[in-house]
C-alpha angles and dihedrals in degrees: 000000000000113000130195129335093120092143093050093047091049091052095049093044091053090052091047092055094045110104119247133024122337124193112186132181118206118184141157142135121304118279093021091118105257097138094047090047091052092050089051091049092049094050110120093008126105102248150146115231115193124181114201122220130202096261134126117287097253092050090049090050091051093050094046095047091050089053091052092047092049089053090066106273111172087228089072088081093071108020140037095205138024114240100223144008099262091054091049094051090046087051088060092050089053095054112127102246099143117191096011138082109260107242125202122180119190108191118202090012092176089071089058091051092046090057092047117013091193093072096091089054091047091051091047092055093047092046095049091043106047116328097078089059095048129084094254136121123205120188118195111197130186145164096202093092098180090050092050093048097042103032104031109025104030121105097250096056129091099245094050110130094008098094114098090196135021118190125181108198117216129190119284116279118246094258090061097038091057090063088075089068106043094159099043121108117250090258095049090045090056092045092050090050092048088056101041105024118199099312107127094208090057095042091054092058091070118082107223089209091062126075120256091252092051092048095049092048096044101037106030112020100039116093111242098030119119098251095045092073099023097102095046090049094052093045092053091045096049105030143041119219091035092176092066092047091048090053092051096046091047090052092052092044089056093054105272098132105152120082093240091048090052090050092048092049098045102029089213116151109277094231092052094046090063091054093046092050091048091054092048090051091052088055090050091239095115132021134193111234130200132189107276094246095050118132130225093263094057092048090053093061107096095211095053128089133044127266120226135175108251097193111076094204093051088051091051094044095050093044099046111012104037092046093049102040094123092060094039094050089059095049101268097136097126094046092049091051096046098042104029112019103036098052091051100037098099091050091046092050095051097088091048090049090053090052091050091050090052089049089052091054091045090055092048088051091051090052092048093242098131128090090250140011111269118224099174133021135173145094122317131203133167143092122329126190117229141145126260134179114276110232114262097350103083088227130108128242134197113259136177119220140171114263141172134209118200093208128018119171126177139178123241094266095046089236097117126049134185117199119195134190122194126197124182100181141103097261123082122245114254141188091279090065091053092045092052091050091050090050091055092047093055090061097042106036105043117177092002137116108259132202128184133212122187118194119193136176092204101037130239137298118257089243092057092048091050092046090052091048095048100040118109087228095047091130089064093058125075124187113198125181125205091254090055090056097044093048093050 
């Protein structure tokens, strides 16, 4: 069953029904679902789908030309193989697909270019010469994101400016990922998402008829299952010096998010750490995060910002699998889950819960269902100014202390603020949580209109609900349970 990707399908369908030639580039990290999406898009359309393999150029040419000839090329009457790339591409353009746009999908296009670097130039000449005027659609797809961006789309390369559409595919949003677990409770749905993220290949490994515990043990922690070795496989495929990358990702997964903390934990040369982190960011495994109100100057300072693992499954694997490989290799999956994973699962899921809450607000903003139009949204951390008791005097004094806000959203003029607090734990949120959030807002959002949103896995105390109902500013306070978010 194909789930989600309505926006992507709509975009590609519109291009397909646009008269004239269409050259589209689709790219994104491995396992994000590009190939399955393309098969879904091609369904019911006359097309040629060719998947490249990492083989020498001449072998690739032979395989590709055979695919074009098998699709019904008139040239099949007098040859069993095209002699060069231009003839092969022209063979596609000559296919008898009367009354329909001729559709060619080249999956893992970077492999084709690696075997013969002249292919982008060949395609450019054909496109500029005749293809752009014909009723054809060519989709170039790839997982090597840095190659696509630097060798296909950048200004100095032959195909620059030729693409009529460029689409970077990201993982499924939460509201699509939850459809893989239609019978799970709201809590188990959130926990499953915190483990697997929005990667379709990972989500399909879980059996929705099994409990969360059974799925994690059987499909993640058991040696031999697909997800047990998935991270190691991808790391070896994408990166050299995998041991160094493993050390860095493990350090971040265990809470070392500042550059200096990563260096202290790993003891890897400072100059090399920067390069390794850059490569991990290009693969969308790690990202560098700044407080939402940060300016350009702060973001330009290499030592600023926090590093976090973007991919939920990588974060889970490095926190619970990589650190317990000795036990797991000898069949200790159940013991690792019960004694290591289960006690820490709520804490582990908290960052993913925060991301889902921000996604919830983003969707409300898109639908125009917020008190103001949000221009920026994200986490915030920094100094806040407050008052604290002065020792021995009974008076209060002004103090500055480090603080964090799970969600801070502002409009373009910085006149309206939304402060959000997210708790994924067994205790209910109470008035103290709201009071702390208000205290932070006083220091950050001076002379502005302020709104509050509290998100809680376990709900809210009766006192907080009553306070919200009776407050003169009740309309500025939203209380949202986990079930509210999952349902919507």
